[in-house]
C-alpha positions as MATLAB code, in Angstrom:
seq = 'XXXXXXXXXXXXXXXXXXXXXXXXXXXXXXX';
ca = [
     135.514   97.340   68.175;
     135.583   94.049   66.204;
     132.176   92.307   65.520;
     133.617   89.002   66.950;
     134.227   90.742   70.214;
     130.594   91.914   70.286;
     129.439   88.421   69.471;
     131.389   87.005   72.387;
     130.008   89.512   74.918;
     126.430   88.894   73.838;
     127.084   84.953   74.046;
     128.496   85.730   77.689;
     125.477   87.726   78.674;
     123.334   84.942   77.306;
     125.180   82.480   79.184;
     124.953   84.388   82.516;
     121.195   85.044   82.161;
     120.800   81.111   81.960;
     122.911   80.455   84.965;
     120.683   83.049   86.765;
     117.523   81.251   85.554;
     118.995   77.838   86.824;
     120.000   79.234   89.845;
     116.488   80.659   90.685;
     114.909   77.404   89.805;
     117.206   75.373   91.981;
     116.146   77.987   95.089;
     112.523   77.443   94.205;
     112.862   73.560   94.355;
     114.942   73.958   97.563;
     112.392   75.844   99.453;
];
């Protein structure tokens, strides 16, 4: 497995967790 592939996966995981955090904040504001 190439290092670049691993970096891409880590970046994607960071992106997903950021999206989740933003979505949770949206829900909290909406209620």
